[in-house]
TITORBA-247845 format. One record per residue: residue in three letters; y, z, x of N, C-alpha, C in turn. Coordinates in steps of 0.2 Angstrom, whole numbers, padded with zeros to 4 digits, always signed. Last residue first. Layout:
! TITORBA-247845
AlaYZXYZXYZX ...
***
This chain:
! TITORBA-247845
Gln+0047+0005+0088+0050+0008+0083+0047+0006+0076 Ile+0038+0007+0101+0039+0004+0097+0041+0007+0091 Lys+0041+0011+0118+0040+0015+0112+0043+0009+0106 Leu+0033+0001+0132+0040+0003+0127+0037+0007+0121 Arg+0026-0006+0143+0026+0001+0141+0032+0003+0137 Pro+0019-0022+0137+0026-0018+0139+0025-0010+0138 Leu+0003-0028+0139+0008-0024+0135+0014-0021+0138 Val-0005-0042+0144-0001-0038+0145+0004-0035+0141 Leu-0021-0049+0145-0015-0047+0140-0012-0041+0142 Lys-0030-0063+0148-0027-0058+0151-0021-0056+0146 Val-0046-0070+0149-0040-0069+0145-0036-0062+0148 Arg-0056-0083+0157-0053-0075+0157-0046-0076+0153 Phe-0071-0091+0159-0065-0091+0154-0062-0083+0155 Glu-0080-0099+0172-0078-0092+0169-0072-0093+0166 Gly-0084-0109+0180-0090-0105+0175-0088-0099+0172 Glu-0071-0108+0189-0078-0111+0189-0083-0107+0185 Arg-0059-0105+0176-0061-0106+0183-0068-0108+0183 Gln-0046-0104+0165-0052-0106+0166-0053-0109+0173 Thr-0035-0092+0157-0036-0096+0165-0044-0098+0163 Thr-0021-0086+0148-0029-0088+0149-0030-0092+0154 Leu-0011-0073+0142-0012-0078+0147-0020-0080+0147 Leu+0000-0066+0134-0007-0067+0133-0007-0073+0136 Gln+0013-0053+0134+0010-0059+0137+0002-0060+0136 Ala+0028-0045+0127+0021-0045+0130+0018-0053+0131 Lys+0040-0048+0122+0040-0045+0130+0032-0044+0130 Tyr+0043-0051+0109+0043-0056+0115+0042-0054+0122 Asn+0044-0039+0102+0051-0043+0104+0049-0047+0109 Tyr+0032-0035+0098+0035-0033+0105+0041-0036+0108 Phe+0029-0041+0086+0028-0034+0087+0032-0031+0093 Leu+0032-0055+0089+0034-0052+0085+0034-0044+0085 Gly+0022-0057+0100+0029-0059+0102+0033-0055+0095 Leu+0009-0053+0094+0012-0049+0099+0019-0051+0100 Arg+0009-0064+0085+0009-0057+0083+0012-0052+0087 Gln+0007-0075+0094+0014-0074+0089+0014-0068+0087 Arg-0005-0073+0100+0002-0073+0104+0007-0072+0099 Ile-0014-0073+0088-0013-0066+0092-0006-0066+0096 Asn-0012-0086+0087-0010-0081+0081-0009-0074+0085 Glu-0018-0091+0098-0010-0093+0097-0009-0088+0091 Leu-0030-0087+0099-0026-0085+0103-0019-0086+0102 Ala-0034-0096+0087-0036-0088+0086-0030-0085+0092 Met-0032-0108+0091-0029-0106+0085-0030-0099+0085 Gly-0041-0108+0102-0034-0110+0103-0030-0108+0098 Asn-0052-0107+0095-0052-0103+0100-0044-0103+0101 Gly-0054-0119+0086-0053-0112+0083-0051-0107+0087 Ser-0057-0129+0094-0050-0128+0093-0049-0122+0090 Pro-0070-0126+0107-0068-0127+0102-0061-0126+0100 Leu-0071-0130+0124-0070-0124+0119-0067-0127+0113 Ala-0081-0144+0129-0074-0139+0128-0074-0134+0124 Gly-0098-0143+0132-0092-0146+0130-0086-0141+0130 Lys-0109-0136+0138-0108-0136+0132-0103-0139+0128 Asn-0109-0138+0152-0113-0142+0148-0113-0142+0140 Lys-0100-0129+0156-0097-0136+0155-0102-0140+0150 Tyr-0097-0113+0149-0103-0117+0151-0100-0125+0150 Leu-0092-0097+0155-0091-0104+0153-0096-0110+0154 Pro-0093-0079+0152-0095-0087+0154-0093-0092+0151 Asn-0078-0070+0151-0084-0071+0148-0085-0078+0152 Thr-0066-0056+0152-0069-0062+0156-0076-0063+0152 Ile-0051-0048+0149-0057-0050+0146-0060-0056+0148 Ile-0040-0037+0152-0043-0042+0156-0051-0043+0152 Phe-0025-0029+0150-0031-0029+0147-0034-0036+0151 Thr-0012-0018+0154-0015-0025+0156-0023-0024+0154 Tyr+0003-0011+0152-0004-0010+0151-0007-0016+0151 Ser+0017-0007+0163+0014-0011+0159+0007-0009+0157 Lys+0025-0001+0172+0029-0004+0167+0025-0008+0162 Asp+0016+0006+0180+0022+0010+0178+0025+0005+0171 Ser-0001+0003+0174+0004+0003+0179+0011+0006+0176 Val-0017+0002+0170-0011+0004+0168-0006+0005+0175 His-0030-0009+0165-0026-0006+0171-0020-0005+0167 Met-0046-0012+0159-0039-0011+0156-0037-0008+0164 Ser-0059-0025+0155-0056-0019+0159-0049-0018+0157 Ile-0074-0031+0151-0068-0030+0148-0065-0024+0152 Tyr-0086-0045+0152-0081-0039+0156-0075-0037+0153 Ile-0100-0050+0147-0093-0050+0145-0091-0043+0149 Arg-0114-0059+0153-0111-0053+0152-0103-0054+0151 Ala-0128-0067+0142-0122-0068+0147-0119-0061+0146 Gly-0143-0076+0138-0138-0071+0138-0131-0072+0143 Lys-0149-0088+0140-0153-0083+0142-0148-0076+0142 Asp-0141-0098+0135-0150-0098+0134-0152-0092+0135 Ala-0126-0097+0127-0131-0097+0133-0137-0096+0131 Pro-0118-0099+0116-0121-0105+0119-0125-0103+0124 Glu-0116-0083+0114-0119-0088+0108-0121-0095+0111 Val-0108-0080+0124-0114-0078+0123-0118-0083+0119 Gly-0095-0087+0124-0098-0085+0131-0105-0083+0130 Tyr-0091-0090+0112-0090-0095+0117-0093-0093+0123 Cys-0092-0078+0105-0093-0085+0102-0095-0089+0107 Val-0088-0066+0114-0095-0068+0112-0097-0075+0109 Ala-0074-0070+0116-0079-0070+0121-0086-0071+0119 Asn-0071-0069+0103-0070-0076+0106-0076-0076+0112 Glu-0072-0056+0102-0075-0059+0097-0076-0067+0100 Ile-0061-0052+0111-0069-0050+0112-0073-0055+0108 Leu-0051-0055+0103-0052-0058+0110-0059-0057+0111 Pro-0052-0047+0091-0054-0055+0090-0054-0058+0098 Gln-0048-0035+0098-0056-0036+0094-0057-0044+0093 Ile-0036-0034+0101-0041-0035+0106-0049-0036+0104 Thr-0030-0033+0088-0027-0037+0093-0032-0039+0099 Leu-0031-0026+0076-0036-0032+0077-0032-0036+0083 Cys-0015-0020+0074-0022-0020+0072-0025-0026+0073 Pro-0004-0019+0087-0005-0022+0081-0014-0022+0080 Ile-0003-0003+0096-0003-0009+0095-0004-0013+0088 Asp+0002+0012+0104+0001+0009+0097+0001+0001+0098 Leu-0004+0023+0115-0002+0017+0114-0003+0014+0107 Ala-0009+0034+0126-0006+0035+0118-0001+0029+0118 Pro-0022+0028+0135-0016+0030+0134-0013+0029+0127 Ile-0038+0038+0138-0035+0031+0135-0027+0033+0133 Glu-0043+0042+0154-0039+0045+0148-0035+0038+0144 Asp-0049+0035+0163-0054+0041+0159-0050+0044+0154 Pro-0048+0017+0159-0047+0023+0161-0049+0029+0159 Leu-0063+0005+0159-0057+0009+0156-0054+0015+0159 Gln-0073-0006+0159-0070-0003+0163-0063-0001+0160 Trp-0089-0012+0151-0082-0009+0151-0078-0006+0157 Cys-0098-0024+0150-0096-0021+0154-0089-0018+0153 Val-0112-0030+0138-0103-0029+0140-0102-0023+0144 Val-0122-0044+0134-0121-0036+0140-0114-0036+0140 Leu-0133-0051+0125-0126-0048+0126-0126-0042+0130 Arg-0147-0052+0124-0143-0057+0127-0135-0055+0128 Glu-0154-0042+0118-0152-0041+0125-0149-0048+0128 Gly-0146-0045+0103-0151-0042+0106-0149-0041+0114 Tyr-0138-0053+0093-0141-0055+0099-0145-0051+0104 Arg-0138-0043+0082-0139-0050+0082-0141-0053+0088 Trp-0134-0031+0088-0141-0031+0083-0143-0038+0082 Lys-0123-0034+0095-0129-0033+0099-0136-0033+0095 Glu-0114-0035+0085-0117-0040+0088-0123-0039+0092 Leu-0112-0021+0082-0115-0025+0077-0118-0032+0080 Ser-0107-0016+0094-0114-0014+0092-0117-0018+0085 Ile-0094-0023+0093-0100-0025+0100-0107-0023+0097 Tyr-0088-0017+0083-0090-0024+0083-0095-0026+0088 Gln-0088-0004+0089-0091-0006+0083-0094-0012+0082 Gln-0079-0007+0100-0086-0005+0101-0090-0005+0095 Cys-0067-0012+0093-0071-0016+0097-0078-0013+0099 Leu-0065+0002+0087-0067-0004+0082-0070-0010+0086 Ser-0061+0008+0098-0068+0011+0094-0069+0005+0089 Ile-0050+0002+0102-0056+0002+0106-0062+0003+0102 Glu-0042+0006+0091-0043-0001+0092-0050-0001+0097 Asp-0041+0020+0094-0045+0016+0087-0046+0010+0089 Ser-0035+0019+0106-0040+0022+0105-0045+0020+0099 Leu-0022+0013+0103-0026+0009+0108-0033+0012+0107 Ser-0017+0015+0085-0017+0017+0091-0024+0014+0096 Ile-0011+0002+0075-0015+0008+0076-0015+0009+0083 Ala+0001-0005+0063-0001-0004+0070-0007+0002+0071 Lys-0001-0019+0051+0000-0013+0054-0002-0012+0061 Gly-0003-0032+0046+0002-0030+0050+0004-0024+0052 Ser-0015-0026+0035-0010-0032+0036-0003-0029+0040 Arg-0029-0021+0035-0023-0017+0037-0018-0023+0039 Met-0040-0028+0034-0036-0028+0028-0030-0024+0029 Ala-0047-0027+0045-0044-0032+0044-0040-0033+0038 Ala-0051-0012+0044-0046-0015+0048-0042-0022+0048 Gln-0061-0014+0035-0055-0010+0033-0047-0012+0038 Ser-0070-0021+0042-0067-0024+0036-0062-0021+0034 Leu-0073-0011+0051-0070-0017+0054-0068-0022+0047 Ala-0079-0001+0042-0073+0000+0047-0070-0006+0049 Ala-0090-0009+0037-0086-0007+0033-0079-0005+0037 Leu-0098-0012+0049-0095-0017+0047-0089-0015+0042 Ala-0102+0002+0052-0099-0001+0056-0094-0007+0054 Leu-0110+0003+0040-0105+0008+0042-0098+0005+0047 Ile-0119-0006+0042-0115-0007+0037-0109-0002+0038 Ala-0126-0001+0054-0123-0008+0054-0118-0009+0048 Gln-0131+0011+0050-0126+0012+0055-0121+0004+0055 Glu-0141+0006+0041-0135+0011+0038-0128+0010+0043 Ala-0149-0001+0050-0146-0005+0044-0139-0002+0041 Ala-0155+0008+0056-0150+0004+0060-0146+0000+0055 Asn-0161+0015+0046-0156+0019+0049-0151+0014+0054 Ala-0171+0005+0044-0165+0008+0038-0160+0011+0041 Asp-0178-0008+0050-0175-0002+0052-0169+0001+0047 His-0183-0018+0042-0186-0016+0049-0184-0010+0050 His-0176-0023+0031-0183-0023+0031-0186-0019+0037 Thr-0162-0020+0035-0165-0016+0030-0172-0017+0028 Leu-0159-0030+0043-0161-0024+0046-0165-0019+0042 Glu-0156-0041+0036-0162-0042+0039-0165-0034+0042 Ala-0143-0036+0031-0148-0038+0027-0156-0038+0029 Ala-0136-0035+0044-0138-0029+0040-0143-0030+0035 Thr-0135-0050+0046-0139-0044+0051-0141-0039+0047 Asn-0128-0054+0036-0134-0056+0036-0139-0051+0040 Leu-0117-0047+0039-0120-0046+0032-0126-0048+0033 Ser-0113-0053+0052-0115-0046+0051-0118-0044+0044 Asn-0109-0066+0047-0115-0065+0051-0117-0058+0052 Phe-0097-0063+0040-0103-0065+0037-0110-0065+0040 Leu-0090-0056+0050-0091-0052+0045-0097-0055+0040 Phe-0087-0065+0062-0093-0059+0061-0095-0056+0055 His-0075-0070+0058-0081-0074+0057-0087-0069+0057 Pro-0061-0063+0052-0066-0062+0057-0073-0066+0055 Arg-0047-0071+0049-0054-0069+0044-0059-0070+0049 Ile-0030-0069+0048-0036-0068+0052-0043-0066+0047 Arg-0021-0072+0040-0025-0078+0043-0031-0076+0047 Ala-0014-0061+0038-0018-0063+0033-0022-0069+0035 Gln-0007-0061+0050-0013-0055+0049-0017-0058+0044 Leu+0004-0069+0047-0001-0071+0053-0007-0066+0052 Ala+0010-0063+0036+0006-0070+0035+0002-0071+0041 Asp+0013-0051+0042+0009-0050+0036+0006-0057+0036 Leu+0023-0055+0051+0016-0051+0054+0011-0051+0047 Glu+0032-0060+0043+0029-0065+0047+0022-0062+0050 Ala+0036-0049+0037+0033-0053+0032+0029-0059+0036 Gln+0042-0042+0047+0036-0038+0044+0033-0045+0039 Ile+0052-0051+0050+0047-0049+0055+0041-0047+0052 Leu+0060-0049+0038+0057-0055+0040+0052-0055+0045 Ala+0064-0036+0038+0059-0037+0033+0056-0044+0035 Lys+0071-0035+0050+0064-0031+0051+0060-0034+0045 Thr+0082-0042+0046+0077-0045+0051+0072-0042+0051 Gln+0086-0035+0036+0085-0041+0034+0079-0044+0040 Gln+0090-0023+0043+0085-0023+0039+0082-0028+0036 Glu+0100-0029+0051+0095-0026+0055+0088-0025+0050 Lys+0110-0033+0042+0106-0038+0045+0100-0035+0049 Gln+0113-0020+0038+0111-0025+0032+0107-0030+0036 Asn+0118-0014+0049+0113-0011+0046+0109-0016+0041 His+0130-0022+0050+0125-0021+0056+0119-0020+0054 Ile+0137-0018+0039+0135-0025+0039+0129-0026+0045 Ser+0139-0004+0043+0135-0007+0036+0132-0014+0037 Ile+0147-0005+0054+0140-0002+0054+0136-0005+0047 Phe+0158-0012+0047+0156-0015+0052+0148-0013+0054 Gln+0162-0001+0039+0160-0008+0035+0155-0011+0041 Val+0165+0009+0046+0160+0010+0042+0157+0003+0040 Phe+0176+0004+0053+0171+0005+0057+0164+0005+0052 Leu+0186+0003+0042+0183-0004+0046+0177-0002+0050 Val+0186+0015+0039+0184+0011+0034+0181+0005+0037 Thr+0191+0021+0051+0185+0024+0049+0183+0018+0043 Val+0204+0015+0052+0200+0013+0057+0193+0015+0055 Leu+0210+0020+0041+0208+0014+0040+0204+0011+0045 Phe+0210+0034+0045+0206+0033+0040+0204+0024+0039 Ile+0218+0033+0057+0212+0036+0057+0208+0034+0051 Ile+0231+0031+0049+0228+0027+0053+0219+0028+0055 Leu+0232+0042+0041+0231+0035+0038+0227+0030+0043 Met+0234+0052+0051+0228+0053+0046+0227+0046+0043 Asn+0246+0048+0056+0239+0048+0059+0233+0048+0055 Ser+0254+0048+0045+0253+0043+0049+0247+0042+0053 Ala+0253+0063+0042+0250+0057+0036+0250+0052+0040 Leu+0259+0068+0053+0252+0070+0051+0249+0065+0046 Phe+0272+0064+0052+0268+0063+0058+0261+0064+0056 His+0277+0070+0040+0276+0062+0041+0272+0060+0047 Ala+0276+0083+0042+0270+0080+0037+0270+0072+0039 Leu+0285+0084+0052+0278+0085+0054+0273+0082+0049 Ser+0298+0074+0054+0296+0077+0050+0288+0078+0052 Asp+0303+0070+0067+0308+0071+0062+0305+0076+0056 Val+0299+0068+0082+0296+0070+0077+0301+0073+0071 Gln+0297+0062+0095+0303+0063+0092+0302+0063+0086 Tyr+0287+0064+0109+0287+0061+0102+0294+0065+0099 Leu+0288+0067+0121+0287+0061+0121+0288+0059+0114 Glu+0290+0081+0122+0295+0077+0124+0294+0070+0122 Asp+0278+0086+0117+0284+0086+0112+0289+0083+0114 Phe+0265+0085+0121+0268+0080+0122+0274+0081+0118 Leu+0257+0097+0116+0257+0096+0123+0262+0090+0126 Ser+0260+0098+0102+0263+0103+0107+0263+0103+0115 Leu+0255+0085+0098+0261+0087+0098+0265+0092+0102 Val+0242+0088+0101+0245+0084+0105+0252+0084+0105 Leu+0238+0098+0092+0237+0099+0098+0242+0094+0104 Phe+0242+0092+0080+0245+0098+0082+0245+0099+0089 Ser+0232+0082+0080+0239+0080+0080+0243+0086+0082 Tyr+0220+0089+0080+0221+0086+0087+0229+0085+0087 Leu+0219+0092+0066+0220+0098+0072+0222+0095+0078 Cys+0219+0079+0060+0225+0085+0059+0226+0091+0064 Thr+0208+0075+0065+0214+0071+0066+0220+0076+0065 Leu+0199+0083+0060+0200+0083+0068+0206+0080+0069 Leu+0201+0079+0046+0201+0086+0049+0203+0086+0056 Leu+0196+0065+0047+0203+0067+0045+0204+0074+0047 Leu+0183+0066+0052+0188+0062+0057+0195+0065+0054 Leu+0177+0073+0042+0177+0076+0047+0182+0073+0052 Ser+0179+0064+0031+0182+0070+0031+0182+0074+0037 Ser+0171+0053+0036+0178+0053+0034+0182+0059+0035 Leu+0158+0059+0036+0160+0056+0042+0169+0055+0041 Val+0156+0063+0024+0155+0067+0028+0158+0065+0035 Ile+0156+0051+0016+0161+0055+0015+0162+0060+0020 Val+0146+0044+0022+0152+0041+0023+0157+0046+0022 Gln+0136+0051+0018+0137+0051+0025+0144+0048+0026 Trp+0136+0049+0004+0138+0055+0006+0139+0055+0014 Thr+0132+0034+0004+0139+0036+0002+0141+0044+0005 Asn+0119+0035+0009+0124+0032+0013+0132+0035+0011 Ser+0112+0052+0008+0113+0045+0005+0119+0042+0010 Leu+0105+0063+0019+0109+0062+0014+0110+0054+0013 Arg+0097+0065+0030+0093+0066+0024+0098+0064+0018 Val+0104+0065+0042+0100+0058+0040+0097+0059+0033 Leu+0110+0078+0041+0114+0072+0040+0110+0066+0037 Gln+0102+0087+0046+0103+0087+0039+0106+0082+0037 Gly+0100+0082+0060+0095+0084+0056+0096+0085+0049 Arg+0114+0082+0065+0110+0075+0063+0104+0077+0058 Ser+0122+0090+0070+0121+0091+0064+0116+0085+0060 Leu+0125+0086+0083+0122+0091+0082+0119+0093+0075 Tyr+0131+0073+0078+0125+0073+0082+0121+0080+0082 Leu+0142+0078+0073+0139+0073+0069+0131+0074+0072 Val+0150+0082+0085+0148+0086+0079+0143+0083+0076 Ala+0150+0070+0093+0145+0076+0096+0144+0081+0089 Val+0158+0062+0085+0151+0060+0087+0147+0067+0088 Ser+0170+0069+0084+0167+0068+0079+0158+0067+0080 Thr+0173+0069+0098+0171+0075+0096+0167+0075+0089 Leu+0175+0055+0098+0170+0059+0103+0168+0065+0099 Phe+0187+0053+0091+0181+0050+0088+0174+0053+0092 Val+0197+0062+0096+0195+0063+0089+0188+0060+0087 Leu+0197+0058+0109+0196+0065+0108+0193+0066+0100 His+0201+0044+0107+0194+0045+0110+0192+0052+0110 Leu+0214+0046+0102+0209+0043+0098+0202+0045+0101 Phe+0220+0054+0113+0220+0057+0106+0216+0054+0102 Phe+0219+0046+0124+0217+0052+0124+0215+0055+0117 Ser+0225+0034+0120+0218+0034+0122+0215+0041+0121 Phe+0239+0039+0118+0234+0036+0112+0227+0036+0113 Val+0242+0043+0131+0241+0048+0125+0238+0046+0120 Ala+0240+0031+0137+0236+0036+0140+0236+0041+0135 Leu+0251+0024+0131+0243+0021+0130+0238+0027+0132 Arg+0262+0031+0134+0260+0031+0126+0253+0029+0127 Leu+0262+0028+0148+0261+0035+0146+0258+0036+0138 Trp+0265+0015+0147+0259+0017+0150+0257+0025+0148 Val+0278+0015+0142+0272+0010+0138+0266+0014+0141 Asp+0290+0026+0140+0286+0023+0144+0279+0021+0141 Gly+0299+0024+0125+0296+0027+0130+0292+0022+0135 Tyr+0293+0016+0109+0298+0019+0114+0296+0022+0119 Ser+0288+0002+0098+0286+0009+0102+0292+0010+0107 Ala+0289-0009+0090+0292-0003+0088+0291+0003+0093 Pro+0278-0018+0096+0285-0018+0098+0292-0013+0096 Ser+0264-0009+0104+0267-0011+0098+0276-0012+0099 Phe+0257-0004+0114+0261-0010+0114+0265-0013+0108 Ala+0250+0007+0108+0255+0007+0114+0259+0002+0115 Leu+0244+0002+0097+0249+0007+0096+0253+0007+0102 Leu+0234-0006+0104+0239-0009+0099+0245-0005+0097 Val+0228+0003+0112+0232-0002+0116+0236-0005+0110 Ala+0222+0011+0103+0227+0014+0107+0231+0009+0110 Ile+0213+0001+0096+0218+0005+0092+0223+0007+0098 Thr+0205-0001+0107+0208-0006+0105+0214-0003+0100 Gln+0198+0013+0108+0202+0011+0114+0208+0004+0111 Ser+0192+0013+0096+0197+0019+0097+0201+0016+0103 Val+0183+0003+0098+0187+0002+0092+0193+0007+0093 Val+0175+0005+0108+0179+0000+0109+0183+0000+0103 Leu+0169+0019+0105+0173+0017+0112+0178+0013+0111 Thr+0162+0013+0094+0166+0020+0093+0171+0019+0099 Ala+0153+0004+0100+0158+0002+0094+0163+0007+0094 Leu+0145+0013+0109+0149+0007+0112+0155+0005+0107 Val+0139+0020+0098+0143+0023+0102+0148+0018+0105 Gly+0130+0008+0092+0137+0013+0088+0141+0016+0092 Arg+0123+0004+0102+0128+0000+0100+0134+0004+0096 Ser+0115+0015+0105+0120+0012+0111+0124+0007+0107 Gln+0115+0025+0090+0113+0021+0095+0117+0019+0099 Phe+0122+0033+0082+0119+0036+0087+0115+0032+0093 Leu+0126+0026+0070+0132+0029+0075+0128+0030+0081 Ala+0111+0023+0064+0116+0018+0069+0121+0020+0073 Glu+0111+0037+0059+0106+0034+0064+0110+0028+0068 Ile+0122+0036+0049+0122+0042+0055+0117+0039+0061 Leu+0119+0025+0042+0124+0025+0045+0124+0030+0050 Leu+0108+0025+0033+0106+0024+0039+0113+0023+0044 Gly+0103+0038+0020+0107+0032+0022+0106+0031+0030 Asn+0087+0038+0009+0091+0041+0015+0097+0035+0018 Lys+0077+0032+0002+0085+0033+0000+0089+0036+0005 Thr+0066+0020+0008+0069+0026+0009+0076+0026+0005 Pro+0054+0012-0001+0060+0011+0002+0063+0017+0002 Gln+0036+0015+0001+0043+0015-0004+0049+0015+0001 Lys+0024+0005+0009+0029+0010+0010+0035+0009+0004 Ser+0011-0003+0002+0018-0004+0006+0021+0003+0005 Met-0006+0000+0004-0001+0000+0000+0006+0000+0004 
***
């Protein structure tokens, strides 16, 4: 089932991202420059620029700091209430810092009316806040649309995955019921787990769960091929806590079985290894390649391209899926970046 859309606002979360903080600094400095170089300004322009920059950065950065400390409660509010809290905080700090600036730079400002001075500053901050909120809202809208499109593409690609072993495994389980009831039960349980994974459209699972699915798939194929199928694993002692798209490694192993074991007369070995570095996780799957059996079927390329596209969407095109053919060997290399996926 798809998740229900959240009613929580996204303004505060966007504000604490790198773009949000950068936008805060850029907007405040732009306003300071416009005010300092205004034709109606008086006094030393550079001193005015320093004062305006100090005042605006003080207001906005203090607001960001207060909001960050209160983010645990604020993120639960709707967008409307987040805008109200942000505007109220900015106006309150503007009022307080106006008194501070006026007391420190009283010679620079010739204020006839304190109320007019406060009202002018608060009006400027309010207008800037409105523009800033509008900018963040547009950015959030585009980001949500982009995520929705990516999820739709992932769903479409995942829907095209139709593991061929499902049909063969059903036949295997049916045959086992006549010879070994316990083995048939284990085969059906493994098949159920793999079928459930195939229906997890576009979702991510932990690497340990994906490896468990791969091992269940191999156990199914071993009932089918017997001693002809030999799989050699080389994994780290501790499996990294990594989320990957569901059914990423399993189809690669399935290809290795279909095109490395099935054509073999006496069986074959499949090598599966994982290597961890500071920047990436690398998986290498190697299977025999038989020249006398002809070129690899087109379905192999389609399956690899499907996985490549899903990885591109999931990892923002920072993952790699490479294939190489050597003398009697076909190798698939999967490189995943060490990034936290949101």
